[in-house]
C-alpha positions in Angstrom: -29.3 57.4 40.5 -32.8 57.9 39.1 -33.0 58.7 35.4 -34.7 62.1 35.7 -35.3 64.2 32.6 -36.7 67.7 33.5 -36.4 69.6 30.2 -38.0 68.9 26.9 -40.4 70.5 24.4 -43.5 69.3 22.5 -45.0 70.7 19.3 -47.0 73.0 21.6 -43.9 75.2 21.5 -40.9 74.4 19.2 -40.6 70.6 19.5 -41.7 68.1 16.8 -43.5 65.5 18.9 -46.9 65.8 20.7 -47.0 65.6 24.5 -48.4 62.1 24.1 -45.5 61.0 21.9 -43.0 62.6 24.3 -44.4 60.8 27.3 -44.3 57.5 25.4 -40.7 58.1 24.3 -39.6 59.0 27.8 -41.1 55.8 29.2 -39.5 53.7 26.4 -36.1 55.3 27.1 -36.1 54.4 30.7 -36.9 57.8 32.2 -38.0 57.5 35.9 -39.3 61.1 36.4 -40.2 63.3 33.5 -41.2 67.0 32.9 -42.5 68.8 29.9 -41.2 72.4 29.7 -42.6 74.1 26.7 -41.5 77.7 25.9 -43.9 80.2 27.5 -46.8 77.8 27.2 -48.8 75.6 29.6 -51.4 74.0 27.3 -49.5 70.7 26.8 -49.3 69.9 30.5 -52.8 68.3 30.9 -52.2 65.9 28.0 -48.7 65.1 29.2 -49.8 64.4 32.7 -52.6 62.1 31.7 -50.5 60.0 29.4 -47.7 59.8 31.9 -50.2 58.6 34.5 -51.4 55.9 32.1 -47.7 54.8 31.7 -47.0 54.9 35.5 -44.4 57.6 34.7 -44.0 60.1 37.5 -44.7 63.5 36.0 -43.6 67.1 36.8 -45.4 70.1 35.3 -43.0 72.6 33.9 -42.4 75.6 31.7 -39.5 77.4 30.1 -39.8 81.2 30.3 -37.9 83.5 28.0 -36.3 86.5 29.7 -34.1 89.3 28.7 -31.1 89.9 31.0 -28.2 92.2 30.2 -29.3 92.4 26.6 -29.4 88.6 26.1 -32.1 86.0 26.2 -31.8 83.8 29.3 -34.2 80.9 29.8 -35.7 80.1 33.2 -37.3 76.7 33.7 -40.1 76.4 36.3 -40.7 72.9 37.8 -43.5 71.6 40.0 -45.7 74.5 38.9 -49.5 74.8 39.2 -50.3 75.5 35.6 -53.6 77.1 36.5 -52.1 79.8 38.7 -53.5 83.2 37.4 -50.2 85.1 37.9 -48.3 82.6 35.8 -51.0 82.2 33.2 -51.3 86.0 32.7 -47.6 86.6 32.6 -47.0 84.0 29.9 -49.9 85.3 27.9 -48.3 88.8 27.9 -44.9 87.2 27.0 -46.3 85.4 24.0 -48.0 88.5 22.7 -45.1 89.9 20.7 -44.2 86.7 18.9 -46.3 87.2 15.7 -45.1 90.7 15.1 -41.5 89.5 15.6 -42.1 86.6 13.2 -43.4 88.9 10.5 -40.3 91.1 10.9 -38.1 88.0 10.5 -40.0 87.1 7.4 -39.6 90.5 5.9 -35.9 90.5 6.6 -35.5 87.0 5.1 -37.4 88.1 2.0 -34.9 91.0 1.6 -32.1 88.4 1.8 -33.7 86.3 -1.0 -36.0 84.0 0.9 -39.6 85.0 0.2 -42.6 83.5 1.9 -40.8 82.5 5.1 -43.7 83.4 7.4 -46.1 81.1 5.6 -43.3 78.5 5.3 -42.6 78.6 9.0 -46.3 78.2 9.9 -46.2 74.7 8.4 -44.1 73.6 11.3 -46.0 75.4 14.1 -48.2 73.4 16.4 -49.4 76.6 18.2 -49.6 79.8 16.1 -49.1 81.9 19.3 -45.6 80.4 19.7 -44.0 80.8 16.3 -40.3 81.0 16.8 -36.9 81.1 15.0 -36.8 77.3 15.2 -39.9 77.1 12.9 -38.2 79.4 10.4 -35.1 77.3 10.6 -37.0 74.2 9.7 -38.4 75.9 6.7 -35.0 77.1 5.5 -33.7 73.5 5.9 -36.7 72.2 3.9 -35.7 74.7 1.1 -32.2 73.1 1.1 -30.4 76.3 2.0 -28.9 74.9 5.2 -28.3 71.3 6.3 -29.2 71.6 10.0 -30.4 73.9 12.7 -26.8 74.9 13.7 -26.1 76.1 10.2 -29.4 78.0 9.8 -28.7 80.0 12.9 -25.1 80.6 11.9 -26.1 81.8 8.5 -29.5 83.3 8.8 -31.1 83.6 12.2 -28.4 84.3 14.8 -27.5 87.7 16.1 -26.1 89.9 13.3 -27.5 87.7 10.5 -30.2 88.6 7.9 -33.1 87.1 9.8 -32.3 88.1 13.3 -34.9 90.2 15.1 -34.5 90.7 18.9 -37.5 90.3 21.1 -38.1 92.0 24.5 -39.0 89.1 26.8 -40.0 89.1 30.5 -37.5 90.2 33.1 -35.6 87.8 35.3 -37.7 89.1 38.2 -40.9 88.5 36.3 -40.0 84.9 35.6 -38.9 83.9 39.1 -42.0 85.6 40.6 -44.4 83.9 38.2 -42.9 80.5 38.9 -42.8 81.0 42.7 -46.4 82.3 42.7 -47.4 79.0 41.0 -45.6 77.0 43.8 -42.8 76.1 41.5 -39.0 76.0 41.6 -37.0 78.4 39.3 -34.1 76.9 37.4 -31.6 78.7 35.1 -31.6 76.6 32.0 -28.4 75.5 30.2 -26.1 78.3 31.6 -23.3 77.2 29.4 -25.1 78.5 26.4 -24.9 82.1 27.4 -22.1 84.4 26.3 -21.4 86.3 29.5 -18.2 87.3 31.2 -17.3 85.8 34.5 -18.3 89.1 36.2 -21.7 89.1 34.4 -22.3 85.4 35.3 -21.6 86.2 38.9 -24.2 89.1 38.7 -26.7 86.8 37.0 -26.4 84.0 39.5 -26.4 86.4 42.5 -29.5 88.2 41.3 -31.3 85.0 40.5 -30.6 83.7 44.0 -31.7 87.0 45.6 -35.0 86.8 43.7 -35.6 83.3 45.0 -34.2 81.2 42.2 -33.2 77.8 43.5 -31.4 75.7 40.9 -29.4 75.6 37.7 -29.2 72.9 35.0 -25.9 71.1 35.4 -26.3 68.0 33.1 -28.1 69.1 30.0 -28.1 68.3 26.3 -26.9 71.9 25.7 -23.7 71.4 27.8 -20.4 69.7 26.9 -19.0 67.0 29.1 -16.5 69.5 30.6 -19.3 71.8 31.5 -21.1 69.2 33.6 -18.3 69.4 36.1 -17.9 73.1 35.8 -21.6 73.9 36.5 -21.6 71.3 39.4 -19.0 73.6 41.0 -21.1 76.7 40.2 -24.1 75.0 41.8 -22.2 74.3 45.0 -20.5 77.7 45.1 -23.8 79.6 44.9 -25.9 77.1 46.9 -28.0 76.0 44.0 -29.7 72.7 43.5 -28.7 70.8 40.4 -31.1 69.9 37.6 -30.8 67.5 34.7 -32.6 67.6 31.4 -32.1 66.6 27.8 -33.6 69.8 26.2 -35.0 67.3 23.7 -36.9 68.9 20.8 -37.1 66.1 18.2 -35.4 63.3 16.4 -32.5 64.4 14.4 -32.5 67.9 15.9 -31.4 67.4 19.5 -27.9 66.5 20.7 -29.3 64.1 23.3 -32.4 61.9 23.3 -34.9 61.8 26.2 -33.3 60.0 29.2 -29.9 59.5 27.6 -27.9 62.0 29.6 -25.2 60.8 32.0 -26.0 61.2 35.8 -25.4 64.4 37.7 -21.8 64.7 38.9 -21.2 63.6 42.4 -21.3 66.1 45.2 -24.3 68.1 44.1 -27.8 68.1 45.6 -30.3 67.1 43.0 -33.3 69.3 42.6 -35.5 66.2 43.2 -33.8 65.3 46.5 -36.9 65.9 48.6 -39.6 65.1 46.0 -42.0 62.2 46.9 -40.9 59.9 44.1 
């Protein structure tokens, strides 16, 4: 099976490597088809595409859109998109608009918890000021020596119910799917195993997503356990979804899986790339 990696992040959003460095690493790690999927941002695609072309690495333009569904954040990946599509561009611009205000509220709450200057500290790790996120605050808190890794930071400071947690109202599921499809792309539910829904809620999510025109879910991803690979393969088949594969790589030392290092998709699923000209 092709070594396809359709989910990773550059420093344009909350990754640590440039699009150029990501493309180079993907090629070195034996990736056969690669996508960049920055959070709510398209500006790294041109650089990624150019470097991938120079490396003879087949490239897929992508994005990961933050949505709010049933009170939780659900990420929708768009693949094979036209990053110049006005509907997609305008939608993502609106989605990014609330990030700075949220970041300042996070900083104020962290200051009240005894961590002053967190907004300025987080900015040191931001490649794109429009996309400051909790991950950037987490890196600052680790730098201070208050937590050892990202998991601990979110457990102690930035997760729901913790001192630095501030919810954000993202796009709707319908928004995300419509923006992706208007740009000629394929909508994918990212890492479904990360969401804390009941079986009934998951059924509602998958059914609504399919009714809106969503076509795939991530089955093999760095955010899933080995047992979840098989479970979400069954989910994909039960709902008629295509199966996607992606490391969700953010950076060395921060990600569970490196670019291109996931196992293959389970047998019996239809890969999202089954009809791509690759």
